[in-house]
C-alpha positions as CSV (number, residue, x, y, z in Angstrom):
1,M,0.0,0.0,0.0
2,N,1.0,3.6,-0.6
3,G,0.2,6.9,1.0
4,P,-0.5,7.8,4.7
5,V,-1.5,5.0,7.1
6,G,-5.0,5.2,8.5
7,V,-5.1,5.4,12.3
8,G,-7.9,5.1,14.7
9,I,-8.0,5.9,18.4
10,I,-9.8,4.1,21.2
11,G,-9.9,6.2,24.4
12,A,-10.6,9.9,24.5
13,G,-9.3,10.7,27.9
14,N,-6.5,13.0,29.2
15,I,-3.6,11.5,27.2
16,S,-5.5,11.6,23.9
17,D,-4.9,15.3,23.6
18,Q,-1.1,14.8,23.3
19,Y,-1.5,12.0,20.8
20,L,-4.1,13.9,18.7
21,T,-2.0,17.0,18.7
22,H,1.1,15.3,17.2
23,L,-0.4,12.6,15.1
24,S,-2.5,15.2,13.3
25,S,0.7,17.0,12.3
26,F,2.5,13.9,10.8
27,P,1.9,13.7,7.0
28,D,2.5,9.9,7.0
29,V,-0.5,9.1,9.1
30,K,-4.2,10.1,8.9
31,I,-6.5,9.9,11.9
32,L,-9.8,8.6,10.6
33,A,-11.9,7.9,13.8
34,I,-12.0,8.2,17.6
35,G,-14.1,5.8,19.7
36,D,-14.8,5.7,23.5
37,L,-17.2,4.0,25.9
38,F,-18.4,7.6,26.5
39,E,-19.3,8.5,22.9
40,E,-19.8,12.2,23.7
41,R,-16.2,12.4,24.8
42,A,-15.1,10.9,21.5
43,R,-17.2,13.3,19.6
44,A,-15.8,16.3,21.5
45,Q,-12.2,15.2,20.7
46,A,-13.0,14.6,17.1
47,A,-14.5,18.1,16.7
48,K,-11.5,19.6,18.5
49,Y,-8.9,18.0,16.2
50,G,-10.9,17.7,12.9
51,V,-11.2,13.9,12.9
52,P,-13.9,12.9,10.5
53,R,-15.6,10.1,12.4
54,S,-16.3,9.5,16.1
55,G,-18.6,7.5,18.4
56,C,-18.4,4.0,19.8
57,V,-15.5,1.6,19.9
58,D,-16.9,-0.6,17.2
59,L,-16.9,2.3,14.8
60,V,-13.1,2.3,15.0
61,L,-12.7,-1.5,14.9
62,N,-15.0,-1.9,11.8
63,D,-13.5,0.8,9.7
64,P,-11.6,-0.9,6.8
65,A,-9.4,2.1,6.1
66,I,-7.8,2.0,9.5
67,E,-4.6,-0.1,9.7
68,I,-3.3,0.9,13.2
69,V,-5.5,1.5,16.3
70,V,-4.1,3.4,19.2
71,N,-5.2,2.0,22.5
72,L,-5.4,4.8,25.1
73,T,-7.6,3.0,27.7
74,I,-6.7,2.5,31.4
75,P,-4.0,-0.2,32.1
76,A,-6.5,-2.8,33.4
77,A,-8.3,-2.6,30.0
78,H,-5.2,-2.6,27.8
79,V,-5.0,-6.3,26.9
80,G,-8.8,-6.7,26.4
81,V,-9.0,-3.7,24.1
82,S,-5.8,-4.7,22.3
83,E,-7.2,-8.2,21.7
84,S,-10.3,-6.7,20.1
85,I,-8.1,-4.6,17.8
86,I,-6.1,-7.7,16.7
87,G,-9.3,-9.6,16.3
88,S,-10.5,-6.9,13.9
89,G,-7.5,-7.4,11.7
90,K,-5.6,-4.3,12.7
91,H,-2.2,-3.5,14.2
92,V,-2.2,-2.1,17.7
93,W,-0.2,0.6,19.4
94,S,-1.0,0.5,23.2
95,E,-0.2,3.0,25.9
96,K,2.0,1.6,28.6
97,P,2.1,-0.9,30.1
98,I,1.2,-3.7,27.7
99,G,-1.0,-5.3,30.4
100,I,-1.0,-5.8,34.2
101,D,-0.1,-9.5,34.3
102,R,2.2,-11.8,32.4
103,E,-0.2,-14.4,31.2
104,E,-2.7,-12.1,29.5
105,S,0.1,-10.1,27.9
106,Q,1.8,-13.2,26.5
107,R,-1.6,-14.3,25.2
108,L,-2.0,-11.0,23.3
109,L,1.5,-11.3,21.7
110,Q,0.7,-14.9,20.6
111,M,-2.6,-13.8,19.2
112,A,-0.9,-11.0,17.2
113,D,1.8,-13.4,16.0
114,V,-0.7,-15.9,14.7
115,A,-2.6,-13.2,12.9
116,G,0.5,-11.7,11.3
117,L,-0.2,-8.3,13.0
118,R,2.1,-6.0,15.0
119,V,2.0,-4.8,18.6
120,G,3.7,-1.6,19.6
121,I,3.9,-0.5,23.2
122,A,4.6,3.0,24.8
123,P,6.5,4.8,25.9
124,D,7.6,6.4,22.7
125,T,9.3,9.2,24.6
126,V,12.5,7.1,24.5
127,L,12.3,7.3,20.7
128,G,12.6,11.1,20.8
129,P,15.8,13.0,20.0
130,G,16.7,13.3,23.7
131,V,17.2,9.6,24.7
132,Q,18.2,8.6,21.2
133,T,21.0,11.2,21.0
134,A,22.3,10.1,24.4
135,K,22.1,6.4,23.2
136,R,24.2,7.2,20.2
137,A,26.8,9.1,22.4
138,I,27.1,5.9,24.5
139,A,27.4,3.7,21.4
140,R,30.3,6.0,20.2
141,G,32.1,5.4,23.4
142,D,31.8,9.0,24.6
143,I,31.8,7.9,28.3
144,G,33.7,4.7,27.8
145,R,32.1,1.5,29.0
146,P,28.8,2.0,30.8
147,L,29.1,0.7,34.3
148,F,26.0,1.7,36.3
149,A,23.0,4.1,36.3
150,S,21.1,6.1,38.8
151,T,17.5,7.2,38.2
152,A,14.9,8.9,40.4
153,F,11.3,9.8,40.1
154,Q,9.7,11.3,43.3
155,W,6.9,13.7,44.2
156,Q,3.7,13.8,46.1
157,G,1.6,12.1,43.4
158,P,-0.8,12.6,40.4
159,E,-3.8,13.2,42.6
160,L,-2.5,16.8,42.8
161,W,-3.6,17.5,39.2
162,H,-5.5,14.5,37.8
163,P,-9.3,14.8,38.0
164,D,-9.8,11.0,38.5
165,P,-6.6,9.5,39.8
166,A,-7.9,6.4,41.6
167,F,-6.9,4.1,38.8
168,L,-3.3,5.3,39.2
169,Y,-3.2,3.8,42.7
170,A,-5.0,0.5,41.7
171,K,-3.4,-2.7,40.5
172,G,-1.5,-1.8,37.3
173,G,-0.8,1.7,38.6
174,G,1.5,3.3,41.1
175,P,4.8,5.1,40.5
176,L,6.3,1.8,39.3
177,L,3.8,0.7,36.6
178,D,2.8,4.2,35.7
179,M,6.1,6.0,35.6
180,G,8.5,3.0,35.6
181,P,8.1,2.2,31.9
182,Y,9.9,5.5,31.0
183,Y,12.9,4.8,33.1
184,V,13.1,1.0,32.6
185,S,12.7,1.4,28.8
186,T,15.6,4.0,28.8
187,L,17.8,1.7,30.8
188,I,17.1,-1.3,28.5
189,H,17.9,0.9,25.5
190,V,21.3,1.6,27.1
191,F,22.3,-1.6,28.8
192,G,20.1,-4.2,27.1
193,A,17.9,-6.9,28.7
194,V,17.4,-7.0,32.5
195,A,18.7,-10.2,34.2
196,A,17.6,-9.8,37.8
197,V,16.1,-7.2,40.2
198,A,15.9,-6.6,44.0
199,A,13.7,-4.1,45.7
200,L,12.2,-2.7,48.9
201,G,8.8,-1.1,49.0
202,L,6.3,0.7,51.2
203,Q,2.9,2.4,51.2
204,G,3.0,5.9,52.5
205,A,-0.8,6.1,53.1
206,A,-3.7,3.7,52.8
207,R,-6.0,6.4,51.3
208,R,-5.4,9.4,49.1
209,R,-7.5,12.5,48.3
210,V,-8.4,14.1,44.9
211,H,-7.2,17.7,44.7
212,S,-8.8,19.0,41.5
213,G,-11.8,18.6,39.2
214,E,-15.3,17.5,40.0
215,R,-14.1,14.9,42.5
216,A,-12.0,17.3,44.5
217,G,-12.0,16.3,48.2
218,Q,-13.0,12.7,47.6
219,E,-10.9,9.9,49.0
220,F,-9.9,6.7,47.4
221,P,-8.0,3.5,48.5
222,V,-4.3,2.8,47.7
223,E,-3.8,-0.7,46.4
224,I,-0.1,-0.5,45.5
225,L,3.3,0.3,46.9
226,S,3.8,4.0,46.6
227,T,7.6,4.0,47.1
228,L,10.1,1.5,45.7
229,S,13.9,1.4,46.0
230,V,15.2,-0.8,43.2
231,L,18.4,-2.5,42.1
232,M,18.8,-3.9,38.6
233,E,21.3,-6.2,37.0
234,F,21.6,-6.5,33.2
235,E,22.4,-9.6,31.1
236,K,25.4,-8.0,29.3
237,G,26.8,-6.3,32.4
238,G,26.0,-3.1,34.2
239,Q,23.8,-2.2,37.1
240,A,21.2,0.4,38.0
241,Q,19.7,1.8,41.2
242,S,16.3,3.5,40.9
243,L,13.7,5.3,43.2
244,Y,10.0,5.5,42.3
245,S,7.9,7.4,44.9
246,T,4.7,9.4,45.2
247,D,5.4,9.9,48.9
248,S,7.9,12.7,48.6
249,S,7.4,16.4,49.3
250,L,10.6,17.0,47.3
251,K,9.9,16.9,43.5
252,R,12.6,15.2,41.5
253,H,11.6,14.1,38.0
254,G,13.6,12.8,35.1
255,V,16.9,11.9,36.9
256,V,18.8,9.5,34.6
257,E,22.6,9.3,35.0
258,I,24.7,6.8,33.2
259,N,28.2,6.4,34.7
260,G,30.9,5.0,32.5
261,T,34.7,4.4,32.7
262,E,35.4,7.8,31.1
263,G,32.6,10.0,32.3
264,T,29.0,10.4,33.4
265,L,26.2,11.1,30.9
266,V,23.1,12.9,32.1
267,I,20.1,11.9,30.0
268,P,17.0,14.1,29.6
269,D,13.8,13.3,31.4
270,P,12.6,10.0,29.8
271,N,9.0,11.2,30.1
272,M,9.9,13.9,27.6
273,F,11.1,13.8,24.0
274,G,14.1,16.0,24.4
275,G,16.2,18.1,26.7
276,E,19.7,18.9,27.7
277,I,22.3,16.1,27.4
278,T,25.5,16.6,29.4
279,I,28.8,14.6,29.8
280,I,30.8,15.2,33.0
281,R,34.4,14.2,32.8
282,P,36.5,12.9,35.8
283,L,39.0,15.3,37.4
284,A,42.4,15.2,35.8
285,D,44.3,15.2,39.1
286,S,44.1,16.2,42.8
287,S,44.7,19.9,42.0
288,A,41.7,20.3,39.8
289,T,38.6,21.9,41.4
290,E,36.0,21.9,38.6
291,Q,34.9,19.0,36.5
292,E,34.6,19.4,32.7
293,R,31.0,19.6,31.5
294,L,30.3,19.0,27.8
295,R,27.0,19.6,26.1
296,V,26.0,17.0,23.6
297,P,24.0,18.5,20.7
298,Q,20.6,17.0,20.3
299,E,20.1,15.3,17.0
300,G,16.6,15.0,15.4
301,V,13.3,16.7,15.1
302,L,11.5,17.3,18.4
303,T,7.8,16.5,18.4
304,G,5.8,14.4,21.0
305,R,3.6,11.4,21.7
306,G,2.7,9.5,18.5
307,V,6.3,9.1,17.3
308,G,6.0,5.4,18.0
309,V,2.8,5.1,16.0
310,L,4.5,6.9,13.2
311,D,7.6,4.6,13.3
312,M,5.2,1.6,13.2
313,A,3.3,3.1,10.2
314,R,6.5,3.8,8.2
315,S,7.9,0.3,9.1
316,L,4.7,-1.3,7.8
317,R,5.2,0.4,4.4
318,Q,9.0,-0.2,4.4
319,G,8.9,-3.8,5.5
320,R,11.2,-3.4,8.5
321,P,10.7,-3.9,12.3
322,H,9.4,-1.0,14.3
323,V,11.4,0.0,17.4
324,A,8.9,-0.1,20.3
325,T,7.9,-3.7,19.9
326,G,5.5,-5.8,21.9
327,D,8.3,-8.0,23.0
328,L,10.1,-5.0,24.4
329,G,6.9,-3.8,26.1
330,Y,6.5,-7.3,27.6
331,H,10.1,-7.3,28.9
332,V,9.5,-4.0,30.6
333,L,6.3,-5.3,32.2
334,D,8.1,-8.6,33.3
335,T,10.8,-6.5,34.8
336,M,8.4,-4.3,36.8
337,L,6.3,-7.3,38.0
338,S,9.6,-8.9,39.1
339,I,10.4,-5.7,41.0
340,E,7.1,-6.0,42.9
341,E,7.8,-9.7,43.6
342,A,11.3,-8.8,44.9
343,A,9.9,-6.1,47.2
344,A,7.4,-8.7,48.6
345,S,10.0,-11.4,49.1
346,H,13.1,-9.4,50.1
347,R,15.2,-11.3,47.6
348,F,16.6,-11.1,44.1
349,V,14.2,-12.1,41.4
350,E,15.4,-13.3,38.0
351,V,13.7,-11.7,34.9
352,A,12.7,-14.6,32.6
353,S,11.9,-12.7,29.4
354,S,14.1,-11.4,26.7
355,P,13.1,-8.5,24.3
356,G,15.4,-9.5,21.4
357,P,17.4,-6.9,19.6
358,I,16.7,-3.3,20.7
359,G,16.2,-1.0,17.7
360,S,17.0,2.7,17.4
361,I,15.7,5.8,15.7
362,E,18.0,7.3,13.1
363,S,19.2,10.8,13.6
364,D,17.6,12.0,10.3
365,F,14.1,10.7,11.3
366,D,11.8,13.6,10.7
367,P,8.1,13.1,11.8
368,L,7.0,16.1,9.9
369,E,8.3,14.8,6.5
370,A,6.0,13.1,4.1
371,T,7.8,9.8,3.1
372,L,5.0,7.4,2.1
């Protein structure tokens, strides 16, 4: 087939604005329909972004011109909706995580494989010029051999701004499964597959309170660990220590530092598509007082969510693998569930899955160029 790839969206909630903003600016894809359980919400988003059709979920699934469906539902619904998409004969791009347990997520990947269809899994922030430029710097040897990483995500929690945050503290949510995919995916892009993990966890409060929107003042239960301290070991060598917390008054987002034999690379926030990339060199001798700091020029065109969908669309036409594969998404989930198990058991847990080769985005990848 030639020309732009037809895209449909299921789920018209908060995150859909970011996808619709960027996908509607990419010439190689065309958004044809939006569906949601709340049809009026789908119609409102369609009117806002000039999408020609909107309404129920089946409207998207039954549209023969749609090749890729973007699944923007809540985590607990990801696998069920993705299976419906595969069952309708369409490729699926799902928001992270791929699912909330291993068995159902493996079933989805097997279903897609039998059908000859593709599964792509967010985050696609790691496909942006920030992380990808840093990844190329590491591959060039700019910091020597990567040894270990430090990452941190901490603040008081999404209930501060989200109008309906309860699902973020239910099974499949929390700082690990909600924000962890950004950090774990980045570390896998740098070090490769995860071999084993250890962790300690705690729950800062049994109940939380909504701060904004129509539900402001309402309380909801917390079902997950809201703070986790994590150690990771990688198959090919290298280690990482990570903090995920929504129990912190101090806000620290986007801390990713890769320490190598010849320097430390500070990677931009993996929840963003770009940012400052810095290399810090070791002191030359005992008389030196300031470390050398080098800016790494960011390579590529900065856009936003939807880049992974675009990469999948172009890969379909070009007959090549896309980067954010279902296997990679499953390995991220497997790693995070292993972290939860490690926290519960106070022991190291081996990560059984392997994502296969980890692809990259070329420096000349331009989302705003018409290539199909």
